[in-house]
N, C-alpha and C positions, 0 to 999 in steps of 0.2 A: 905505314905499310909496307908488308914483306915484298921483296924485290922477286920478280919472275925467275926461274931456273932457266938453264942453257940445253935443257933437253932436246932431243931429236924432235923435228916436225911432227911424227906420228904419234908419239910419245905425249906432245905437248897437246894435241888434239885431243886424245883420251883423258888427259889431266883436264881440260877445260870443260868435256862433257860430264866428268866427274862433280867438279865445282859445280857446274850449273845445277845439275840434279840436287845434289846437296842443299844447294840455295834454295830451290823449289819446294824441297820438303819444309825447311824451316819456315819461308813464307806461308805456305799451307797452314802449318800449326799456328802463326800469328793470325792469320785472318779467321782461322776456324774458331780459336778461342774467342776472338773479338767478336765476332757474329754472335755467339751465346750470350756475351755479355748484353749487346744491342738489343738480343730478344727479351733478356730477361726485364730490360729497361721498357721495352715496348708492352710487354706484358703487366708490369707495374703501373704505366700510363692507364690500359684498361681496367686494371682492377680497382681503380678510384671509383668508378660507377658501377661495376659489374662484379654482382657476390660469385660466379662461378670463376671468372678470372683471377678473384682474391685468392681464393683456394690455391689454384696452379701458381701464382705468383709466390705465395709465402712457402710453396714446396722448392721454388726453383731460387728463391734468395739464400737457401742454406748453403748454396754453392757459390754464391758471386764473390765472396772473399778469395777464394782458392783460385778461382777463375781469373781474377785480376792479376793476382801472384804470379800464376801461369802466364798470362799473356805478357807481363813485363818482362818476364824470365825469357819468354821466346823472343820477345822483341831486342833485349839485349845479346841472346845467342846470335841472332840473324846478323844483327849489326856488326857485332866483332868478327864473324866469319866473312861477311862480304869485305870488311877492311883488311884482312889479313890475307885473304886468298884469290880475292877479283882484282884484277889491275885496275879496271875502274867500277867502284862498288855500284851496285844495281839497287842496294837498299840502304838506308829508306829514300824514296822518291818524295817529291811534294805531294804527291796523292797519298804516298803512304802516311805521311805526318799528319795529313787532314784527318786520315782514317783514325789513326792513333789518337788524335782530339777528341774524334768522336766517339770512341771507345771510352776514352776517360770521362767525358760528357756524361755518356750513358751510365758509367757505373757509379757515379755521384748522385745523378738523377734517380736511380734504383735504390740509392740509400734513402735518399729523400723521400720517395714514395713510401717506403717501408716504415720511414719513422711517422709519416702522417697516417698510416694505416693502424699503428699499434698507440701512439700517443692517446692517452686519455684527454678528455674534452672537460674545460671547467667554463661554468658561466655561459656557455652556449656559444662563446668564441671560437674560432676556428685557427687551425696552425697554418702559417704561411712559408713558403719555402721560395726560393730564388726563381727556380723554373715555374711554378704551378701553384695555385691557390683552391684550397678546397673548402667547401663550408660545411663539413662533417667529418667523421672516420667513422671506421666499423663499429666501435663501441657506442655511438650514438644511433646506429641502425639498430642494436639488438634491442635496448630499451625494456627488457623484461616483459616482452609482449604476453606471456604467460599470466601475468599478474594483473592485466587489464581484463576487466569483465566482459563478457561476449554481449552485443548487441543484437536485437531481433530485428534485422533491415535486410531485404532482398538486396542481392547483388545486382549492380548496374552494368548492362554489357554495351551500352552505347547506343540503346533505341531512344529515339528522341522521342517518341510519346510517351515514355517512362521517366524521362527527365524531371519534370515537375514533381512527380510525386517522390521521388527519390532525394531530389534537392530540398523538398518540404522537410521530409522526415530526418535526413542526415543534419539538416540546420536546428532542429528542434532537440533530437537525442544527443547529439556529439557537439556540436558549435557552440550551442547555446549553454552548455554543461561548464560553469565556473570552475570546477574541480579538475578539467584537463587541462594539460598544456598542448601547445600547436604540435610538438612531436608526436603525443598520444593521439592527436586529433587525426595526425596523418597515417598514424598506424592503422587508425580504424576505418580510413578513406580507402588506403591501400588494400585492406583485406574485403573492402566491399565493392570493388572495381574488377573488371573482368574485359577480355576482348580488347577491342579499339579504344575503348574509354580508359583502360590500364595502360594501354602502350603511349598515351599522351603525356603521362606523369610519372611512369615508373622510373626514369631515367633519375630522378631528384633522389638525393640523399634525405633521410629521413630527419630534419632538424626543426626546432621551433621557426627558422628563417623562411623555411623551404614551403611550409603548409599554405601560407596564403598563395603563396606564386602558384602552386598546384590549383588550389581551388578556384583561384582566378582563372587559371588556365581553363578549366571544365567550364565554368560559367562564360567564357567567352566563346568556347566550342559549342554549347548546347543551349545557352540563353538567347536563342535567335525566334523572335516571336512570327516572325514570317515562316520560318521553316516550320515552327511548330503549328501554326495556322493551316499549312499547306498538307501536314500530317494529319490532322484530325479531319481535315476536308477529305484527302485521299480514303482515310478508312472509312467514312461517312459514305462516299460515293461508291466506293468498291465492293461494299458488303454483298454476300449472295447468300440466300438460305441454303442450308445442307441438302434439304428434301424439297424436290420440284414436285412432288405430288400434293397431296391434301395437306393442307398445315396443320401442326399442333400446336398445342400451347407452348410448350419448349422453345420451338422455332419463333413463333412469335414474341415470345420473353427474350430471346437471345437479341432477335430484330430490334426490340424497344430498349434493351440494355445499350446495343450498339449505337442506334440514334441518339438516345438521351445523354451517354456519356459524350459523344462527340460534339453535340450541340452545346452542352454545357461547359466543355473545355474551350470551344471557341468563342463564347461568352466570357468566359474567366480572363480570357486574353485583352479584352477592351479594346478590341481593333476598331479605330474612328471611321465612321461611315462604312458600317460591315456590308451592307448591300453593294456599296461600289466596287469594294473589295472582292466581293463575291462574284459579280459581274467579271471582273478582269482574270480574277483567277481559272473560271470556267473558259474564257474566251483564250485564254494561255495554254490550256489543255489541248485546243484545236489546232494551235500554231505547230509547222515544222520545227525540229530540235535546232537548227541552225539560226532561223528568226528568233527563237526564243532565247538562245545563248545571248545573241548579239543584244535583245532587250535587256536581259538581267545585267549584262555588263553595263550597259549606261544607266540602269538604276541601281547600282550596286549600293549608293548611299541614300536610297530611299526605302524607308522599311516597309511601307504598305503602297505599291504603285496604283493608281487610279485607272479606270478603263479609259479615260481621256488621253492618258501619258499613253497608253498602249496603241489607241487609235492614231494618236500624232505620229508615233514612232512608225507603224508599217505603212502609214502614207507617204511618210520620207522614204521609207525602204522601198516602196513600190517604184517613187521616182528614181532614185539611185540605180534600181535594176533596169529599168527601162533605157535610162541613159547608158549603162555600161555594156546591156546587150546590143543596143543599136550599134555602137562604135565597134563590136566585136566583128572582125570578119568571118564571114561564113564560108567553110570548107567545100570544096569540091569533091563528088565521088572518085577514088581511085579507079581507074581504067581496069577492067577486067581483064584485058589481055597482057597488061604489063607485069602482072605478078599472080601468081597460084593463089595468093589469098586474096579474097574480095571482101573490102567494108564499105559499110556505108556510113559516112561521119555525119552526126547528126549537129543541130546547133550546138554551141560551146556549151550551154549550163545543162546540157544532158551529160556532160562527161564530169560534173561534179562528182566528188567520193560521196559515197553513201554517207548520211549524217550520223553522227554519234551522239549519244546522251550524255551530258555532263552531270553526274550525280551531285557534284557540288552545288550546281547551281539549279538543278531541277528536283527540288526538294520530294515532288510527289509524281516524276515522271510522267508520261503519257500513257502507260499501260498501266494496269491494275497495281496499286500500291497498297501497302499496309499488309501485305501477305506474301506468300512465295507466287511468283507470275511468271519464272523461267520454266518452259517446259521441258528443258533438258536436265537441269540440276535442281530443279524446284526453289531455287535461290529468291530473294528478293530484288531482282534485277530484271532488267529486258533480254531477251535471249541474244540481241546483238551485242551485249557487254558482257556475256557469260565467256569467263575465261576457258572454261571446260570445252564449249562449241567451238569455240576460235583455234584451240588446239588441235581439232580434228582436219582432216583433209575435206576438201568439197565433197568428195563422193561420201565420205562417211558423216557428214554434217547432212548430207540428202536422206542417208540411211535413218538416222535420227529423227528425221521430221516427218517420215512415212505416215505415221499417226496423228502429225499434227494437226489439229483442227482449225488452225487460222491460216492467214496470209502468207504463201510462200513469197511475197514481193517485199513487203515492209515487216514482216515476221511478227505481225500483232494479230494477238487471238480472238480479237472481237469480230473478225469477217473473215470472207472467204477472198482468194485471188481476184475472181470475177467482179466481186464487187469493192476492190480497193481502189480509192480515190488519189493516191499519192502518183506525182509525177515523175516519181524517180524510177527509172530501170537500172538494169545490171550495166554498171560502167565498162564491161568487157565486151560484152555483145549487142547491147542495147535491147535484149530480150526481156520478159515480163517476169523477170525473178530476181532475188536479190543477191548481190555482188558476191557474198559470202557461199552462195550455193553454186558460183559459175563452176563448171567443169570444161575444161578446153576439149574441144573435137576430137583431138588426137588421143586424149585420155579416153574420152567415152567410146571413141572406136575400138581401142584395145580393151576396154572394161567388159569383156565378155566373161563367160564362166571361166572359174580359174585364176581371174585377174584381180588384183588388189592395187586399186590407184593411192599413191602417198600424197604428200601435200606438195603441191606444185609451187608453193612460195617458200619453201624451205632452200638456205644456202647449201643444204647437202646434195649431192647429185643423187644419192641412193633413196629416190623417194618413192620408185614405183616398182614394184616386184610381181612377176606375174609367172605361171606355168607353162603360158604358151612359147611359140618360137616365131613371133612376129619379128621383121626386121626390115629395115628400110622404108617404114610408111611414108606415103606421099604427104605432101603439105596439105593441111588442112584449109577447107572452104571458109571455115568461121572466122571470126575477127580475131580470135586469140592466134599468137604466132609462139614458136618455140624452137629450142635445139634438141634434137634428140639423138642419142647414142644408145646402142644395143650389142650385147655380149653374151653369147648363148655358153654355159659352160658345164661341165659333167665332171663333178670331182667329190671326193669323200673327204669334205671338211668346209673351212670358209677361213675368214679373217675378223679377227678381234680387233675393233678399234680400241684405241688407248682410252678407258673411262675411269675417271677420280671421282672421288667425293670430297668437296671443300667447303668450307664454311665462308660465307659472304657477309660483309657488315652492312647491317642495314641503315636506314636514314637516321634511327635512333640511337646507333652504336651498338644493336644488338645483332649477334652472330646467327645466322639461319644457314644449316647444310643443305647443300644442293648436289646431284649430280651430273656430271658433263664430261666431255672428252678433248683430247689433246688433238689440234690440227697444225703443225707447221707449215701446211702449205695455204692457209688462211693470212691475208694480210690484216684480218681483223678479227677481234673477239666478239663473240656474239651471246646474248641473254634471250630468252625467251620472254615475252609480254607477262607472262604468269609469274615469273621469278620476279619481274621488276617490280610488279605490283606488291609482292609479298615483302619485296626490301623497302617498300615505300619510296621508291627511289622515281623521280620525275624526268621524263625525257625530254631532252631538248631537241631542236630540228637538225635533221641530217640531210645535207643537200649535196652529198656525194653520189657517185654511180658504183654499185657493187655489181661485179660480172662474175659468173663463175665459166661451167664447159662451153666451149664453142661460144664465148663471148657473150652468153645469154645474162641478160639483166636480171638481178635480184628486185623482185616487187614486193610491196606491202612492206616495206621498212617502216616503223614506226617512231623512228629517233635513235638517239644514244644516249647513253648514261654513263655515270663515272661508276665503278665496281671495286671494290677493295678485296682481294682475296687472302684470308689468314690462314697459315699453315701452322704445321706444330714444331718446325725447327728453322725457320726463317723468318725474315721481317714480312711484313704485308705487302702484296703487289697491288698498284693500284693502276688501272687503264679504263679508255673510254670503250665500251662496249656497245655494238649495235644492236637495237632491240627489235625482234622478229617474232611473229606469232608462235613459229615452231621451228626448231633446227633440225631435228632428225626424229623419224620416227623411235619407238623403245629399242633399245637395243641391250643385248644382243636380240636378234631376230626370233629365236626360239631358247627354251631352257637348255643348257648344256649338260647333259649328265653323263658322266664318264670318268674313271678312276684316275685319269692321268691329271685332273684337276687338283689332286689330294697335295702333291707335290708343290703346287704353287700355293697352296693355304700356309705353308709353313712359314712363308715370308709376311713382312708387314705391308700389306698391301693398301693402294690408295683407295680401293673399291673391293671391300670382300664380298660384295654381292654381284661381281662380272659377270658371273654365269647364267643370273637370272635377268629376263628384260624388266626393264625399266625405264622412265622417262628421262629425257635429256634437256637439263636446263640451261646449259652454258657450255659454249665453246671456247676454249682458250687457244688463240692464233699466234703467228709469229711473233707479235708485239711483247708476249710473255712467256713463249715457249722456251727461250734461252735463259730465261730465270726460274724456269719451273723443274727442267732438267739438270739433274746435278752428276750424273756418271753415265758410265757406260752399260750398254744391255747387259743382262745377265741371261745366261743359256740353263735353262731348267732341264729341258728335253730338248733333244735334236729333231724331232716330229713335233714340237709344240711353239707356241708364241714366246716370245723373250720378255723378259722383266725390265722395263726401263724405270730407272731410279730417279725420283723426283721429291721435291719439298713435301709433298704428301703422302709419300710412300712409294712403294712398287707397283707400276701399272703395267698389266698385262697388254702387251700388242702383238700383233703378227698374225701369221698361219698357223692353223691348227689342222689335223686329221680326226674326221669325226668317226663315230662307230655305227653310225646310221646314215650311210650314203644316199645322195639324193642328187637329182637333176634340177639344176635352178638356171632362168635365166634371167639376168639383169637387165633392167632399162633405166635410162635416166632422161628425165625431162625437166628442162628449166623455160618457164613461161616468160614471155617479154610483154612490158605493158603496151598498150596499143597505141602506135605512133600517131594516131587522130587526138589521141588524149594530151600525148606529149606536144603534139602542135599546137594544140589549144592552151596549153601552158605557155606555151613560148609567145603566143599573141596578147594573153594576159599580161605578160611582163612587160612587153613591146607597147603596148596600147597605153597612150596617156589617159590617167584617171579624170573622170568628171567630178568626184568627189574624193581627194586623198584618204579622209577619214574611213572611208568605205572598205579601203583596202587593209586598214588595221586588223590584226589578230586581236584577240581577248586579251593578251598579255598586253600588247602595245596599247591598248584602250586604257585598261588598268593602270597602267605606266604614266599616261597623259594624265589621266584624271588625278592622279596621286601628286603629279607637278603642279598642276592647277589649285589643288585644294592646299597644299603645303609650302609652296614656294612665298618667300617674302623679301624684303630690302631692309637693309641697316639703314643708319642715319647718313652714311657716307654716300648710299645709292647703291651698293654692290649686294648682289643676290645672293640669298641663302637659300640653299636646297637641301632636301631631305633624301636619304636612301631610299629608293624604291624597292622594297623588299617584298618578296611574293606572299608573304604571311606576315600578319599584323605585328606577331611577336616570333621572330627567327629564332631558333633553338640551334645555337652553335656550340658545342663544346670547346672550350678555349683549348688553343693549340701552341700554349707557352713554351713547354718544354721542348718540343720539335723545332718550332720557331728559333728557339734560343740554340740550340744545335746549329742550324743553319748560318745564325750569326756568328759564333765560335768559328766556324769554317770561312766566312767571309772575312772576319780578322785574321787569321793566318794567310789570306790570300794577300791581302793589304801589305801585311808585314813583309812579304816577300817582292814586292812591286812597289818601290817608293814612289815614283811617278804616279801610278795608280792610287796610292795611298794619299798623296797630295790633292790629287783633283777630287777624289771622292770626299776627303775632309771639306775642301773648298766649298763645294757643292753642299753639304751638309750644314756648313755654318752660315752658308747664305740663305738656305731653307730656314733656317732658325731665325736669322736676323731680320727676315722680310716676314716674320710672324706667320708663316705659313705652315708652321710646325711648333708646338710648345708643350711641354712637360705636362705629361697626362696627370690627371687628379683623381680618375676611378681605375679600377682595375680593368684589363682588357677584357672585351668579348670576344676579339678576335686580333692577332697580331699577323701584321703582314711581313713575311721577309723581303729583303731586298738585296740587289747585287748589281755590280758593274756591267754595262755592256758599251763598247767603243763603236761608234757609227763612222765611218769613214766616209768623208765628201768627195767631191770630183778632185779636188785639188790634192787629195792622199792625204788631207788632215784629220786625224783622228778627233772626234769630239766625244766627252764620256757623256753617256745618258744612265741614270739610276733606274732600275727596274723594281716596280713595287709588285710583288707577286700575290696577286688577292684571290688566285685560283689554287694556290697552296691547301691542302686536304686537311680534314681533321674527320674523325670517326662520322661526324654528321654532315660532312662536306665542306666544301669552301665557300668563303664569303661570296664569291661569284655565283655560286649554285643556289643562293638565296636572294640574287637581285633580278629584277627584269633588265631586260637589254634595252628597251625603249623602241619606238619607231624611227625608220631612217629617214633621217631630216637633210642628209648631204644632197644638195644638187648633184646633177650629171656632170662629169667633169669635160665631157664634149660639148655640152652646149655652154658652159662657162669658157672654156676657151675661144668657141666661135662668136660668144657675145662681145668678148676682150677684142677680138681682132677687127670688131665692127667700127671701132671708135678711131677717130682720126688721132686724137691726143690719148695716149695709154698713161695709165698711172696704177702702181700696183704697191702695198704695203702688207705688213705681218703685224698681227696681234700678238703682244709680248707677254709670253706665260698664260695663254688664254685659260687654260684649266684652271690655273693657279689664281685667278682673280674671282673665282665664284666660291663662295665660301658653304663648308657643311653644316647641318644644324648641329650644335652642341651635343644634344641628346644623342646624335648618331656617331659622334666622332670616337668614340669607346669601341667602334668596329674597325678604326682606322689608325691604330696604334701601332709603332714600330718600336724595335729595340734599338738604342744607339749608346756610345760611348765615343770619346775622341782618345782615349787613352787606354790599353788594356789592365793598367794599374787602377783606373776609376770604375766604380760601381757601375752595373748596367742600369740605364735608366730607360723608361718607358715614355714616348714622345707621341702626342695625337696629332695627326696631319688635318689641319682646320679646313684645308680647301678640297674641290674636287681632284682626285688622284688619278692620274693614268694607271691602269692595271685592272681597275674596276671595269666592269663590263657595262655598268650604267654611265661612265664618265663622259664618253663622245655624245651621247645623247643630251646630258645635263648641258655641256658646253654649248651645243648647238640650239638647245631649247630656251637657253636664258639668251641668248644675243636676239632671237625672234621675239622673245618678250620684251626684249629692250626695245625693240621696233615696236611693238604694240603699245608700250608705257611712253616711250618720248617721241616716237619717230614720226608723229604730225608735223613737228617744226623743222623736221629736216629731210624732205621729201627725197632728195637725191641719195643721199646716205643710207634711207630707209632701203630704196630699191637695190642699192649695191650690197647691201648685208642681205637682203631678201633672195637677191638672184644670183649674185657674184661670189659668194664666200665658198671657199673650198678649207676646210677644215680650220686653219687659222690664216690662211692667204687670201686677201682681196683684188683681185685683179679686176679693174674696171677703167672708166676713161669717160671722155667727152668728144664731141665734136665741135666744141668752140673753147677759146682759152677761159673766157669767164666762167663757163661751165666746170671745165677742170678745176680751177681756183675754189669755186663752190663747192664743188663735192669733196674736196682735199679738206677743207675748213669743216664741213656738215661731219664728215667720217670722225674725224678728231672730237668735234664737240659731242656728237651723239654718245660714242663709245665712251668718251670721259663720263658721261651721266652714270654709266654702270660700272665704273672704275676699272676699265679698260684702258691701255696705252698701245699706240701704234709706233712701230718703227721699220727699217728697212725699205724705205721708200726707193721707188723707181719709177721713170718716167721718159718717153724720150722728147720732153720738152723740159729741159734743165731748170729753167725758171721756176717752175714749179716745186723743185725740191729745195729753195731757198728756205732758210730758218727751220729746217726740219731736221730731225735724227737722221745724221748720214750713215751711222753704224750700219753697215751691211749694205748699202746703197752703191749698186752698180760695182760690186765688188770685183777684182779678176779673178779667174778659176786657174790658179796654180800658173803653169807654162803657157795655157793658153792666150788668146789675145786678150789686153785689158779692156775693161768696160762693159764686158758681159756678165750678165748673172743669173740665177736660179729664178726659175717660175714654174709651179706646178709640174716638176718633175722635169721640165725641158729646161733649155738654155736660150735666154733672151737676149739680144743685141738691141739696147735702146736707139743707139745711132742709127742703125740700117733697119730697125722695127723688124727684125726677122727671128722666127722663133725655130729651132732646131734641136736634136738630139746631141747629146754628149756621149758617146761610145769609146770605152778605152779598153784595148787589150792589156790582158794580164803581163806586168815585167817579168 
């Protein structure tokens, strides 16, 4: 390294600045070219399953070699410069080396992707690479489809009623033709599918091997005799003549054709005891949606439930509801003098949110099926499930339903509101209208002539725009509450929010373009419910609280879901977005017509339609904003908005002057959920349940039913469980290439920390020696990345934990996205501690490696594979994790549920241990005890014997009666905590001194 000069202080400072600037320029070149290589690799991975991405990748591939040469040249230049001119070289750092390794891996993976796309296929076998495995390539997809003769067969769009006809014709014409290969049959199948039916199979490559997979998938989807029967019955019952006057021969002929076809179709299904099925179906149509959904979940494994099952279920449901409603405390009315807003709080069941139909469970719904039944969009769904209707504001919904002939309370078309028998009222004001039509009093009072009310459920404060000058409105007397802000402005212009158009990956890996806005002032990113539906994304529960202006809470949050944005020039960006009905009204508020915008269209814009009003489907918040914005603003005109450089292009944002001045008054209103409803939810959470199963969600009930029907025990007595997938055959695109990149980065990290490397290798060796993992014999359906975390205990000693990341995303979601979480089985820790303190003689122990004593079904271990090798010189090997693995969202449920099942199977002979496992278990700790020495020894022995039946072992025994610990594993028993007094130990997150029998917290200030 060159020695520093002896120049003057001022000159030396200037020299340092110049060196620093030069170094930054060199680093920028390195990372810029590296990002392009990584982007090519990402495009190559998408090209394996997408024709459009394949075209783009082939063009990008032409520059790959030159880019890699430039990357290496820039790297060497930056390294040489740092060594020669910097006193302490700042390049390359450890992170830089990891980045270089990632770029190198991306380069070679891109080469592999290209080789797989252009290599010829022989004998139907596939090419294999280290990073991923394909079942076909582009040449297999072509197959000279022009040489195949056309077939006369109608296209199947996914209509359940048309499936039997389509299946029969396709089988006789295509499948039964011995002269066709499976690949040719697959070509015919894809050409005769459209809509949702096509989306279920189009991600598969056209090969001989994939046709049976695609056909079986369609058959599983549509060969549902119960659903078919419901559709035929609904078509029969919902038929209405076209003319209400004197019947004609044609109308009667249509009636006869409909009835005859429906009845013959029902007869062809050969339903056992058809009369009983018919009674059950007709009765189900009269049930409320919530009860019906619960019944369908319980009967999920019964093809045709009978009326007796329905009657028994409803009677049981009545008993449960009576018990839970009687135990729910009633709330008193709020005193009118204590608050300007008066509420009358009714019994808790009246606050239950308006029920929603589940189309997957209600094959023929409670509204007219078999034809368009939505009054708003004429679609085949109920009004309450109409995405167009829900995207409107409450006042706009009222306007839409002005000519609605049906009921404005339950939104059913068959009767008027005065004839409605539903017990549901508006959950906001308890008046006789649907909650979707509730307009707060403040909005109604402002909504006079010239007022336009926006969606009060939106997270954007710009929801109400009016020409009036109302300010400081008094609080409403209604049940709704809110925060109001007002501003009257008179200016010749406005403000453009930064709109962008971006592609988002759907559940099947398909890219769909949406329009959205940038908002660095939001802690969360948002997507609309319509956007999530189009992406086929399932929303998971969101238990947080989101507040806006004046701390007003955002209501009607429908959950959160993972979204991945794909740009033209950067890696995909993934975040967890909150799902809401709407984000903001269409932007901009009106069409912008001015010659000033011509200067902006000369740039590469992220939203070329920024001057035209259009709906907003997503909002990118501060979680992604730093990764989206890439440069400083560009000034196009001094009197116009700025251009913000982003990975999607230039975004137009800021103030502008208009050629058509107008006075506007902007109002903001954010509604707050009724406190009475929130208080009722509090009572529901705190009140002990008469029947725990009644509190299970449909997902939790399905998970529990799955466990009961799939678990078993091996000859040693250990339990074997299956992964509780949300669908029978999960579609997960293997993530081998990206997971291997994570593994290479892990190897780099281990090489730089020998202690970490030694601990990590010891952990993996133990995992292998205990047979908790073994070499995989099948290709991975999902590869779980893993990394180390040091957990520091109270005595300051760091203990290595290996984290298995089952939330690692693929284009079709992570493994965790496809699993049920399962019901909460964990007992309340406060109750456990209080029970522990009741005993005269205390006893505590831990279950050794509790999760890893439960085996996973061998058929599901392909979803639990990891990459590992003990030396970088060894080939990478895929291992299967044979046991329940921490990191999977279902694992805590499996571990707790197996112990409860052990009590059911073996607990009769061990009553004391059964009570301890049922009431005293917290994760893997069992704090229990007895009031006599004899019972203390009995519970100790019973615990060891009972858990041994299931293959579990106990350790870390602790007791305030030392003779009870004789002959036990003393490893971890009453261990000293560092420099604190000896004899104390940890229990349930606290410190316990068995000698004095005292529980306390151990709090340490940082050194």
